[in-house]
N, CA and C atoms of all chains as a GROMACS GRO file, in nm:
protein
  528
    1MET      N    1   0.726 -16.809  10.230
    1MET     CA    2   0.588 -16.857  10.241
    1MET      C    3   0.510 -16.768  10.337
    2SER      N    4   0.391 -16.730  10.299
    2SER     CA    5   0.310 -16.639  10.381
    2SER      C    6   0.245 -16.713  10.498
    3GLY      N    7   0.192 -16.636  10.592
    3GLY     CA    8   0.123 -16.693  10.707
    3GLY      C    9   0.009 -16.787  10.668
    4PRO      N   10  -0.083 -16.741  10.581
    4PRO     CA   11  -0.191 -16.830  10.536
    4PRO      C   12  -0.138 -16.957  10.467
    5ASP      N   13  -0.030 -16.944  10.389
    5ASP     CA   14   0.028 -17.062  10.324
    5ASP      C   15   0.072 -17.165  10.427
    6ILE      N   16   0.143 -17.117  10.531
    6ILE     CA   17   0.194 -17.208  10.634
    6ILE      C   18   0.078 -17.279  10.704
    7LEU      N   19  -0.028 -17.202  10.737
    7LEU     CA   20  -0.146 -17.262  10.802
    7LEU      C   21  -0.215 -17.362  10.708
    8GLY      N   22  -0.229 -17.326  10.582
    8GLY     CA   23  -0.296 -17.414  10.484
    8GLY      C   24  -0.220 -17.543  10.464
    9TYR      N   25  -0.088 -17.535  10.446
    9TYR     CA   26  -0.008 -17.656  10.427
    9TYR      C   27  -0.009 -17.743  10.554
   10SER      N   28  -0.003 -17.678  10.671
   10SER     CA   29  -0.008 -17.754  10.797
   10SER      C   30  -0.142 -17.826  10.811
   11ALA      N   31  -0.250 -17.755  10.777
   11ALA     CA   32  -0.383 -17.815  10.785
   11ALA      C   33  -0.393 -17.934  10.688
   12ALA      N   34  -0.343 -17.916  10.566
   12ALA     CA   35  -0.347 -18.024  10.466
   12ALA      C   36  -0.267 -18.145  10.513
   13ALA      N   37  -0.150 -18.119  10.575
   13ALA     CA   38  -0.066 -18.229  10.625
   13ALA      C   39  -0.138 -18.306  10.735
   14LEU      N   40  -0.206 -18.232  10.824
   14LEU     CA   41  -0.278 -18.298  10.933
   14LEU      C   42  -0.399 -18.376  10.880
   15THR      N   43  -0.466 -18.321  10.779
   15THR     CA   44  -0.582 -18.387  10.719
   15THR      C   45  -0.547 -18.529  10.674
   16VAL      N   46  -0.426 -18.543  10.617
   16VAL     CA   47  -0.383 -18.675  10.566
   16VAL      C   48  -0.389 -18.782  10.674
   17PHE      N   49  -0.361 -18.742  10.798
   17PHE     CA   50  -0.349 -18.841  10.905
   17PHE      C   51  -0.479 -18.862  10.984
   18THR      N   52  -0.587 -18.800  10.941
   18THR     CA   53  -0.713 -18.808  11.015
   18THR      C   54  -0.757 -18.953  11.037
   19PHE      N   55  -0.753 -19.035  10.932
   19PHE     CA   56  -0.807 -19.171  10.942
   19PHE      C   57  -0.708 -19.271  11.002
   20LEU      N   58  -0.581 -19.232  11.012
   20LEU     CA   59  -0.479 -19.327  11.053
   20LEU      C   60  -0.504 -19.390  11.191
   21PRO      N   61  -0.542 -19.311  11.295
   21PRO     CA   62  -0.567 -19.374  11.426
   21PRO      C   63  -0.678 -19.478  11.420
   22GLN      N   64  -0.780 -19.454  11.334
   22GLN     CA   65  -0.889 -19.551  11.322
   22GLN      C   66  -0.841 -19.679  11.253
   23VAL      N   67  -0.759 -19.663  11.148
   23VAL     CA   68  -0.705 -19.780  11.078
   23VAL      C   69  -0.621 -19.865  11.174
   24ILE      N   70  -0.533 -19.799  11.251
   24ILE     CA   71  -0.445 -19.871  11.344
   24ILE      C   72  -0.528 -19.941  11.453
   25LYS      N   73  -0.626 -19.868  11.508
   25LYS     CA   74  -0.710 -19.926  11.614
   25LYS      C   75  -0.787 -20.049  11.564
   26THR      N   76  -0.849 -20.036  11.446
   26THR     CA   77  -0.929 -20.148  11.394
   26THR      C   78  -0.840 -20.265  11.354
   27TRP      N   79  -0.725 -20.234  11.296
   27TRP     CA   80  -0.627 -20.336  11.258
   27TRP      C   81  -0.583 -20.416  11.380
   28ARG      N   82  -0.553 -20.347  11.490
   28ARG     CA   83  -0.505 -20.412  11.612
   28ARG      C   84  -0.615 -20.491  11.682
   29GLU      N   85  -0.733 -20.429  11.694
   29GLU     CA   86  -0.838 -20.488  11.779
   29GLU      C   87  -0.928 -20.584  11.702
   30LYS      N   88  -0.918 -20.584  11.569
   30LYS     CA   89  -0.998 -20.674  11.485
   30LYS      C   90  -1.146 -20.666  11.520
   31SER      N   91  -1.192 -20.545  11.545
   31SER     CA   92  -1.332 -20.523  11.581
   31SER      C   93  -1.379 -20.390  11.522
   32ALA      N   94  -1.485 -20.397  11.441
   32ALA     CA   95  -1.531 -20.275  11.374
   32ALA      C   96  -1.684 -20.264  11.374
   33ALA      N   97  -1.748 -20.332  11.468
   33ALA     CA   98  -1.895 -20.331  11.472
   33ALA      C   99  -1.950 -20.189  11.487
   34ASP      N  100  -1.879 -20.105  11.563
   34ASP     CA  101  -1.929 -19.969  11.590
   34ASP      C  102  -1.892 -19.869  11.481
   35VAL      N  103  -1.809 -19.913  11.385
   35VAL     CA  104  -1.762 -19.822  11.280
   35VAL      C  105  -1.864 -19.817  11.167
   36SER      N  106  -1.894 -19.697  11.119
   36SER     CA  107  -1.990 -19.680  11.010
   36SER      C  108  -1.926 -19.710  10.874
   37LEU      N  109  -1.979 -19.813  10.806
   37LEU     CA  110  -1.931 -19.845  10.670
   37LEU      C  111  -1.961 -19.728  10.576
   38ASN      N  112  -2.082 -19.672  10.588
   38ASN     CA  113  -2.122 -19.563  10.498
   38ASN      C  114  -2.029 -19.443  10.507
   39MET      N  115  -1.980 -19.415  10.628
   39MET     CA  116  -1.889 -19.303  10.642
   39MET      C  117  -1.765 -19.321  10.554
   40PHE      N  118  -1.707 -19.440  10.556
   40PHE     CA  119  -1.582 -19.460  10.483
   40PHE      C  120  -1.606 -19.479  10.334
   41ILE      N  121  -1.727 -19.526  10.296
   41ILE     CA  122  -1.762 -19.530  10.153
   41ILE      C  123  -1.775 -19.387  10.100
   42ILE      N  124  -1.844 -19.301  10.178
   42ILE     CA  125  -1.855 -19.160  10.139
   42ILE      C  126  -1.715 -19.097  10.128
   43ALA      N  127  -1.630 -19.124  10.229
   43ALA     CA  128  -1.495 -19.066  10.229
   43ALA      C  129  -1.416 -19.113  10.107
   44PHE      N  130  -1.427 -19.241  10.073
   44PHE     CA  131  -1.352 -19.297   9.959
   44PHE      C  132  -1.398 -19.233   9.828
   45LEU      N  133  -1.530 -19.226   9.808
   45LEU     CA  134  -1.584 -19.164   9.687
   45LEU      C  135  -1.547 -19.015   9.682
   46ASN      N  136  -1.554 -18.950   9.798
   46ASN     CA  137  -1.526 -18.808   9.806
   46ASN      C  138  -1.379 -18.777   9.775
   47GLN      N  139  -1.290 -18.859   9.830
   47GLN     CA  140  -1.146 -18.839   9.803
   47GLN      C  141  -1.115 -18.865   9.656
   48THR      N  142  -1.188 -18.958   9.594
   48THR     CA  143  -1.173 -18.981   9.449
   48THR      C  144  -1.214 -18.856   9.371
   49MET      N  145  -1.326 -18.794   9.413
   49MET     CA  146  -1.370 -18.669   9.350
   49MET      C  147  -1.265 -18.560   9.365
   50TRP      N  148  -1.212 -18.544   9.488
   50TRP     CA  149  -1.110 -18.442   9.514
   50TRP      C  150  -0.984 -18.469   9.431
   51LEU      N  151  -0.949 -18.598   9.415
   51LEU     CA  152  -0.831 -18.634   9.337
   51LEU      C  153  -0.849 -18.590   9.191
   52PHE      N  154  -0.966 -18.621   9.132
   52PHE     CA  155  -0.993 -18.579   8.995
   52PHE      C  156  -0.994 -18.426   8.985
   53TYR      N  157  -1.052 -18.362   9.086
   53TYR     CA  158  -1.055 -18.215   9.088
   53TYR      C  159  -0.913 -18.158   9.091
   54GLY      N  160  -0.829 -18.217   9.177
   54GLY     CA  161  -0.690 -18.172   9.188
   54GLY      C  162  -0.613 -18.188   9.058
   55ILE      N  163  -0.638 -18.303   8.990
   55ILE     CA  164  -0.573 -18.326   8.860
   55ILE      C  165  -0.624 -18.224   8.758
   56TRP      N  166  -0.756 -18.201   8.761
   56TRP     CA  167  -0.820 -18.109   8.664
   56TRP      C  168  -0.765 -17.967   8.676
   57ILE      N  169  -0.754 -17.918   8.802
   57ILE     CA  170  -0.706 -17.780   8.820
   57ILE      C  171  -0.555 -17.776   8.845
   58ASN      N  172  -0.491 -17.894   8.838
   58ASN     CA  173  -0.346 -17.905   8.849
   58ASN      C  174  -0.294 -17.851   8.983
   59ASN      N  175  -0.357 -17.897   9.092
   59ASN     CA  176  -0.318 -17.853   9.227
   59ASN      C  177  -0.255 -17.971   9.300
   60TRP      N  178  -0.124 -17.967   9.317
   60TRP     CA  179  -0.053 -18.082   9.371
   60TRP      C  180  -0.084 -18.109   9.518
   61VAL      N  181  -0.121 -18.006   9.593
   61VAL     CA  182  -0.156 -18.029   9.735
   61VAL      C  183  -0.281 -18.118   9.743
   62ILE      N  184  -0.381 -18.085   9.661
   62ILE     CA  185  -0.504 -18.166   9.660
   62ILE      C  186  -0.476 -18.307   9.608
   63ILE      N  187  -0.392 -18.317   9.505
   63ILE     CA  188  -0.358 -18.448   9.449
   63ILE      C  189  -0.287 -18.536   9.553
   64VAL      N  190  -0.184 -18.479   9.616
   64VAL     CA  191  -0.103 -18.558   9.711
   64VAL      C  192  -0.184 -18.598   9.834
   65THR      N  193  -0.256 -18.501   9.894
   65THR     CA  194  -0.330 -18.533  10.017
   65THR      C  195  -0.434 -18.642   9.991
   66ASN      N  196  -0.507 -18.631   9.881
   66ASN     CA  197  -0.612 -18.730   9.856
   66ASN      C  198  -0.558 -18.864   9.810
   67SER      N  199  -0.443 -18.863   9.741
   67SER     CA  200  -0.378 -18.989   9.706
   67SER      C  201  -0.334 -19.065   9.830
   68LEU      N  202  -0.294 -18.990   9.933
   68LEU     CA  203  -0.250 -19.052  10.058
   68LEU      C  204  -0.369 -19.098  10.144
   69MET      N  205  -0.482 -19.027  10.131
   69MET     CA  206  -0.598 -19.062  10.214
   69MET      C  207  -0.677 -19.180  10.157
   70LEU      N  208  -0.679 -19.194  10.025
   70LEU     CA  209  -0.758 -19.301   9.963
   70LEU      C  210  -0.722 -19.441  10.015
   71PRO      N  211  -0.593 -19.476  10.029
   71PRO     CA  212  -0.562 -19.611  10.082
   71PRO      C  213  -0.614 -19.632  10.224
   72MET      N  214  -0.619 -19.524  10.303
   72MET     CA  215  -0.668 -19.539  10.441
   72MET      C  216  -0.820 -19.560  10.442
   73SER      N  217  -0.893 -19.486  10.358
   73SER     CA  218  -1.037 -19.508  10.347
   73SER      C  219  -1.064 -19.649  10.294
   74GLY      N  220  -0.986 -19.689  10.193
   74GLY     CA  221  -1.002 -19.823  10.136
   74GLY      C  222  -0.975 -19.930  10.241
   75ALA      N  223  -0.870 -19.908  10.321
   75ALA     CA  224  -0.837 -20.003  10.428
   75ALA      C  225  -0.951 -20.014  10.529
   76MET      N  226  -1.012 -19.899  10.563
   76MET     CA  227  -1.123 -19.902  10.661
   76MET      C  228  -1.245 -19.974  10.605
   77ILE      N  229  -1.272 -19.960  10.475
   77ILE     CA  230  -1.383 -20.034  10.413
   77ILE      C  231  -1.354 -20.184  10.422
   78ALA      N  232  -1.230 -20.224  10.388
   78ALA     CA  233  -1.192 -20.365  10.394
   78ALA      C  234  -1.199 -20.418  10.537
   79LEU      N  235  -1.147 -20.340  10.633
   79LEU     CA  236  -1.147 -20.382  10.774
   79LEU      C  237  -1.289 -20.392  10.828
   80LYS      N  238  -1.376 -20.298  10.787
   80LYS     CA  239  -1.515 -20.303  10.831
   80LYS      C  240  -1.584 -20.428  10.775
   81LEU      N  241  -1.560 -20.459  10.647
   81LEU     CA  242  -1.622 -20.576  10.586
   81LEU      C  243  -1.571 -20.706  10.650
   82LYS      N  244  -1.446 -20.702  10.697
   82LYS     CA  245  -1.388 -20.821  10.759
   82LYS      C  246  -1.426 -20.836  10.906
   83TYR      N  247  -1.423 -20.724  10.981
   83TYR     CA  248  -1.438 -20.732  11.127
   83TYR      C  249  -1.568 -20.671  11.181
   84GLY      N  250  -1.652 -20.615  11.094
   84GLY     CA  251  -1.776 -20.552  11.142
   84GLY      C  252  -1.894 -20.646  11.124
   85LYS      N  253  -1.964 -20.672  11.230
   85LYS     CA  254  -2.080 -20.759  11.218
   85LYS      C  255  -2.199 -20.682  11.163
   86LYS      N  256  -2.224 -20.564  11.224
   86LYS     CA  257  -2.334 -20.480  11.179
   86LYS      C  258  -2.283 -20.384  11.072
   87THR      N  259  -2.357 -20.361  10.966
   87THR     CA  260  -2.316 -20.264  10.865
   87THR      C  261  -2.419 -20.153  10.857
   88SER      N  262  -2.374 -20.033  10.881
   88SER     CA  263  -2.463 -19.917  10.866
   88SER      C  264  -2.379 -19.793  10.845
   89MET      N  265  -2.074 -17.150   8.550
   89MET     CA  266  -1.979 -17.225   8.633
   89MET      C  267  -1.905 -17.328   8.547
   90SER      N  268  -1.774 -17.336   8.563
   90SER     CA  269  -1.693 -17.427   8.481
   90SER      C  270  -1.702 -17.571   8.532
   91GLY      N  271  -1.652 -17.664   8.452
   91GLY     CA  272  -1.651 -17.805   8.491
   91GLY      C  273  -1.578 -17.830   8.622
   92PRO      N  274  -1.454 -17.780   8.634
   92PRO     CA  275  -1.384 -17.798   8.762
   92PRO      C  276  -1.459 -17.736   8.881
   93ASP      N  277  -1.521 -17.620   8.858
   93ASP     CA  278  -1.599 -17.557   8.966
   93ASP      C  279  -1.710 -17.649   9.014
   94ILE      N  280  -1.784 -17.708   8.919
   94ILE     CA  281  -1.895 -17.796   8.955
   94ILE      C  282  -1.844 -17.917   9.035
   95LEU      N  283  -1.733 -17.976   8.987
   95LEU     CA  284  -1.676 -18.091   9.057
   95LEU      C  285  -1.628 -18.050   9.196
   96GLY      N  286  -1.562 -17.936   9.206
   96GLY     CA  287  -1.509 -17.889   9.335
   96GLY      C  288  -1.619 -17.860   9.436
   97TYR      N  289  -1.725 -17.792   9.392
   97TYR     CA  290  -1.835 -17.762   9.484
   97TYR      C  291  -1.909 -17.890   9.525
   98SER      N  292  -1.924 -17.984   9.430
   98SER     CA  293  -1.989 -18.112   9.461
   98SER      C  294  -1.906 -18.190   9.563
   99ALA      N  295  -1.774 -18.191   9.542
   99ALA     CA  296  -1.685 -18.260   9.636
   99ALA      C  297  -1.693 -18.196   9.774
  100ALA      N  298  -1.694 -18.063   9.780
  100ALA     CA  299  -1.702 -17.992   9.908
  100ALA      C  300  -1.834 -18.023   9.979
  101ALA      N  301  -1.944 -18.028   9.900
  101ALA     CA  302  -2.075 -18.057   9.959
  101ALA      C  303  -2.077 -18.198  10.018
  102LEU      N  304  -2.016 -18.294   9.946
  102LEU     CA  305  -2.014 -18.432   9.995
  102LEU      C  306  -1.924 -18.444  10.118
  103THR      N  307  -1.813 -18.371  10.119
  103THR     CA  308  -1.722 -18.373  10.233
  103THR      C  309  -1.794 -18.342  10.364
  104VAL      N  310  -1.886 -18.245  10.357
  104VAL     CA  311  -1.960 -18.202  10.477
  104VAL      C  312  -2.031 -18.320  10.544
  105PHE      N  313  -2.079 -18.415  10.460
  105PHE     CA  314  -2.161 -18.524  10.514
  105PHE      C  315  -2.082 -18.650  10.549
  106THR      N  316  -1.949 -18.643  10.541
  106THR     CA  317  -1.866 -18.762  10.565
  106THR      C  318  -1.893 -18.824  10.702
  107PHE      N  319  -1.897 -18.740  10.807
  107PHE     CA  320  -1.907 -18.794  10.943
  107PHE      C  321  -2.051 -18.823  10.985
  108LEU      N  322  -2.149 -18.775  10.908
  108LEU     CA  323  -2.288 -18.788  10.950
  108LEU      C  324  -2.333 -18.932  10.972
  109PRO      N  325  -2.300 -19.029  10.882
  109PRO     CA  326  -2.344 -19.168  10.907
  109PRO      C  327  -2.289 -19.223  11.039
  110GLN      N  328  -2.165 -19.182  11.073
  110GLN     CA  329  -2.106 -19.230  11.199
  110GLN      C  330  -2.176 -19.169  11.319
  111VAL      N  331  -2.209 -19.041  11.311
  111VAL     CA  332  -2.280 -18.975  11.421
  111VAL      C  333  -2.416 -19.042  11.443
  112ILE      N  334  -2.490 -19.065  11.332
  112ILE     CA  335  -2.623 -19.127  11.342
  112ILE      C  336  -2.613 -19.268  11.399
  113LYS      N  337  -2.517 -19.346  11.346
  113LYS     CA  338  -2.500 -19.485  11.393
  113LYS      C  339  -2.467 -19.490  11.543
  114THR      N  340  -2.372 -19.407  11.587
  114THR     CA  341  -2.331 -19.410  11.727
  114THR      C  342  -2.442 -19.357  11.817
  115TRP      N  343  -2.512 -19.254  11.771
  115TRP     CA  344  -2.625 -19.197  11.844
  115TRP      C  345  -2.733 -19.303  11.867
  116ARG      N  346  -2.766 -19.379  11.761
  116ARG     CA  347  -2.870 -19.481  11.769
  116ARG      C  348  -2.829 -19.601  11.854
  117GLU      N  349  -2.705 -19.647  11.832
  117GLU     CA  350  -2.663 -19.774  11.891
  117GLU      C  351  -2.600 -19.758  12.029
  118LYS      N  352  -2.569 -19.634  12.066
  118LYS     CA  353  -2.509 -19.603  12.196
  118LYS      C  354  -2.388 -19.692  12.225
  119SER      N  355  -2.308 -19.714  12.121
  119SER     CA  356  -2.190 -19.799  12.134
  119SER      C  357  -2.078 -19.743  12.046
  120ALA      N  358  -1.964 -19.715  12.110
  120ALA     CA  359  -1.855 -19.652  12.035
  120ALA      C  360  -1.719 -19.711  12.071
  121ALA      N  361  -1.719 -19.833  12.125
  121ALA     CA  362  -1.593 -19.893  12.168
  121ALA      C  363  -1.493 -19.907  12.053
  122ASP      N  364  -1.544 -19.934  11.931
  122ASP     CA  365  -1.456 -19.956  11.816
  122ASP      C  366  -1.415 -19.826  11.747
  123VAL      N  367  -1.474 -19.714  11.789
  123VAL     CA  368  -1.446 -19.585  11.725
  123VAL      C  369  -1.321 -19.523  11.785
  124SER      N  370  -1.234 -19.470  11.701
  124SER     CA  371  -1.110 -19.408  11.748
  124SER      C  372  -1.135 -19.265  11.797
  125LEU      N  373  -1.110 -19.241  11.926
  125LEU     CA  374  -1.121 -19.105  11.980
  125LEU      C  375  -1.020 -19.013  11.914
  126ASN      N  376  -0.897 -19.064  11.896
  126ASN     CA  377  -0.791 -18.981  11.837
  126ASN      C  378  -0.828 -18.930  11.698
  127MET      N  379  -0.895 -19.016  11.620
  127MET     CA  380  -0.934 -18.974  11.485
  127MET      C  381  -1.022 -18.849  11.490
  128PHE      N  382  -1.119 -18.848  11.580
  128PHE     CA  383  -1.212 -18.734  11.582
  128PHE      C  384  -1.153 -18.612  11.652
  129ILE      N  385  -1.056 -18.634  11.742
  129ILE     CA  386  -0.983 -18.520  11.800
  129ILE      C  387  -0.899 -18.454  11.691
  130ILE      N  388  -0.830 -18.537  11.611
  130ILE     CA  389  -0.752 -18.483  11.498
  130ILE      C  390  -0.844 -18.408  11.402
  131ALA      N  391  -0.959 -18.469  11.369
  131ALA     CA  392  -1.053 -18.406  11.275
  131ALA      C  393  -1.101 -18.272  11.328
  132PHE      N  394  -1.133 -18.267  11.458
  132PHE     CA  395  -1.184 -18.144  11.520
  132PHE      C  396  -1.078 -18.032  11.515
  133LEU      N  397  -0.956 -18.067  11.556
  133LEU     CA  398  -0.847 -17.969  11.553
  133LEU      C  399  -0.819 -17.924  11.410
  134ASN      N  400  -0.822 -18.022  11.317
  134ASN     CA  401  -0.792 -17.994  11.178
  134ASN      C  402  -0.897 -17.903  11.115
  135GLN      N  403  -1.025 -17.930  11.145
  135GLN     CA  404  -1.132 -17.844  11.091
  135GLN      C  405  -1.125 -17.704  11.148
  136THR      N  406  -1.078 -17.694  11.274
  136THR     CA  407  -1.056 -17.561  11.333
  136THR      C  408  -0.947 -17.486  11.257
  137MET      N  409  -0.838 -17.559  11.223
  137MET     CA  410  -0.731 -17.498  11.143
  137MET      C  411  -0.783 -17.453  11.006
  138TRP      N  412  -0.860 -17.541  10.940
  138TRP     CA  413  -0.916 -17.506  10.808
  138TRP      C  414  -1.009 -17.386  10.818
  139LEU      N  415  -1.085 -17.379  10.929
  139LEU     CA  416  -1.178 -17.266  10.947
  139LEU      C  417  -1.100 -17.134  10.958
  140PHE      N  418  -0.994 -17.133  11.040
  140PHE     CA  419  -0.911 -17.013  11.051
  140PHE      C  420  -0.845 -16.979  10.916
  141TYR      N  421  -0.800 -17.083  10.846
  141TYR     CA  422  -0.740 -17.062  10.714
  141TYR      C  423  -0.842 -16.999  10.619
  142GLY      N  424  -0.965 -17.053  10.618
  142GLY     CA  425  -1.071 -17.000  10.532
  142GLY      C  426  -1.102 -16.854  10.562
  143ILE      N  427  -1.106 -16.822  10.694
  143ILE     CA  428  -1.131 -16.683  10.735
  143ILE      C  429  -1.015 -16.594  10.689
  144TRP      N  430  -0.893 -16.645  10.706
  144TRP     CA  431  -0.771 -16.568  10.673
  144TRP      C  432  -0.766 -16.535  10.523
  145ILE      N  433  -0.793 -16.636  10.439
  145ILE     CA  434  -0.785 -16.610  10.294
  145ILE      C  435  -0.922 -16.570  10.238
  146ASN      N  436  -1.022 -16.559  10.326
  146ASN     CA  437  -1.156 -16.513  10.287
  146ASN      C  438  -1.220 -16.604  10.182
  147ASN      N  439  -1.216 -16.735  10.209
  147ASN     CA  440  -1.275 -16.834  10.118
  147ASN      C  441  -1.400 -16.894  10.183
  148TRP      N  442  -1.517 -16.856  10.133
  148TRP     CA  443  -1.642 -16.895  10.200
  148TRP      C  444  -1.670 -17.045  10.190
  149VAL      N  445  -1.620 -17.112  10.086
  149VAL     CA  446  -1.642 -17.257  10.074
  149VAL      C  447  -1.572 -17.329  10.190
  150ILE      N  448  -1.448 -17.290  10.218
  150ILE     CA  449  -1.373 -17.350  10.328
  150ILE      C  450  -1.437 -17.315  10.462
  151ILE      N  451  -1.482 -17.190  10.476
  151ILE     CA  452  -1.546 -17.147  10.601
  151ILE      C  453  -1.675 -17.226  10.627
  152VAL      N  454  -1.761 -17.235  10.524
  152VAL     CA  455  -1.892 -17.301  10.541
  152VAL      C  456  -1.875 -17.451  10.566
  153THR      N  457  -1.794 -17.519  10.483
  153THR     CA  458  -1.780 -17.664  10.498
  153THR      C  459  -1.726 -17.700  10.636
  154ASN      N  460  -1.624 -17.627  10.682
  154ASN     CA  461  -1.565 -17.662  10.811
  154ASN      C  462  -1.652 -17.620  10.929
  155SER      N  463  -1.728 -17.513  10.913
  155SER     CA  464  -1.824 -17.476  11.018
  155SER      C  465  -1.931 -17.583  11.035
  156LEU      N  466  -1.968 -17.648  10.924
  156LEU     CA  467  -2.069 -17.754  10.929
  156LEU      C  468  -2.012 -17.886  10.981
  157MET      N  469  -1.882 -17.908  10.957
  157MET     CA  470  -1.821 -18.035  10.999
  157MET      C  471  -1.783 -18.035  11.147
  158LEU      N  472  -1.746 -17.918  11.200
  158LEU     CA  473  -1.701 -17.910  11.340
  158LEU      C  474  -1.803 -17.966  11.439
  159PRO      N  475  -1.933 -17.933  11.426
  159PRO     CA  476  -2.029 -17.990  11.523
  159PRO      C  477  -2.036 -18.143  11.515
  160MET      N  478  -2.014 -18.199  11.395
  160MET     CA  479  -2.019 -18.345  11.383
  160MET      C  480  -1.897 -18.411  11.447
  161SER      N  481  -1.779 -18.352  11.428
  161SER     CA  482  -1.660 -18.403  11.497
  161SER      C  483  -1.675 -18.389  11.648
  162GLY      N  484  -1.727 -18.273  11.690
  162GLY     CA  485  -1.751 -18.250  11.833
  162GLY      C  486  -1.850 -18.350  11.890
  163ALA      N  487  -1.956 -18.378  11.813
  163ALA     CA  488  -2.055 -18.477  11.856
  163ALA      C  489  -1.992 -18.615  11.872
  164MET      N  490  -1.903 -18.652  11.777
  164MET     CA  491  -1.840 -18.784  11.786
  164MET      C  492  -1.747 -18.794  11.906
  165ILE      N  493  -1.677 -18.685  11.939
  165ILE     CA  494  -1.592 -18.685  12.059
  165ILE      C  495  -1.679 -18.707  12.183
  166ALA      N  496  -1.791 -18.633  12.190
  166ALA     CA  497  -1.883 -18.646  12.304
  166ALA      C  498  -1.942 -18.787  12.311
  167LEU      N  499  -1.984 -18.841  12.195
  167LEU     CA  500  -2.045 -18.975  12.192
  167LEU      C  501  -1.943 -19.083  12.230
  168LYS      N  502  -1.819 -19.064  12.182
  168LYS     CA  503  -1.713 -19.160  12.217
  168LYS      C  504  -1.687 -19.156  12.368
  169LEU      N  505  -1.680 -19.035  12.425
  169LEU     CA  506  -1.654 -19.024  12.569
  169LEU      C  507  -1.770 -19.084  12.649
  170LYS      N  508  -1.892 -19.076  12.595
  170LYS     CA  509  -2.008 -19.128  12.666
  170LYS      C  510  -2.026 -19.279  12.646
  171TYR      N  511  -2.006 -19.327  12.525
  171TYR     CA  512  -2.042 -19.466  12.492
  171TYR      C  513  -1.922 -19.556  12.461
  172GLY      N  514  -1.800 -19.502  12.462
  172GLY     CA  515  -1.684 -19.585  12.428
  172GLY      C  516  -1.614 -19.630  12.554
  173LYS      N  517  -1.600 -19.758  12.569
  173LYS     CA  518  -1.531 -19.807  12.688
  173LYS      C  519  -1.382 -19.790  12.673
  174LYS      N  520  -1.329 -19.837  12.556
  174LYS     CA  521  -1.186 -19.825  12.530
  174LYS      C  522  -1.161 -19.694  12.458
  175THR      N  523  -1.052 -19.625  12.496
  175THR     CA  524  -1.016 -19.502  12.426
  175THR      C  525  -0.881 -19.519  12.360
  176SER      N  526  -0.879 -19.502  12.230
  176SER     CA  527  -0.750 -19.505  12.158
  176SER      C  528  -0.766 -19.434  12.026
   0.00000   0.00000   0.00000
């Protein structure tokens, strides 16, 4: 594997975990008033687009990373709707 | 431009704006207690990795999108440090 490959795969692996600290924090604290609903709606729609793109061009890195990120975006939308008083 | 190209560029364009609603919301409300600091630290480091990757493989879409996202992740780290009481 080349240098750029190693960096690209490492970056993709880290990308998957971007939303996880927010999911864990909101899950534990049951408070999401400060969290933007629109951000996670955009992320969810965007990851769906990337997933279709990955399937279309047959790129398994894009397929796997976005398949793993979608449940976290979905969880944040659900947690925001449950624990967020203000929605913006 | 092919179908996958159009979908890919559209997805990349939308990705750039993922964090913007959160930046605007936190900027306006001056409250970030529910926002995860770790999430935006991961995002900032990750976008830096993607930026170096984009430069390395000479991919302008990766370079441009991550150059535009880095200031928003940086802004969220600064806003969290300023307006977030709890850090996690």
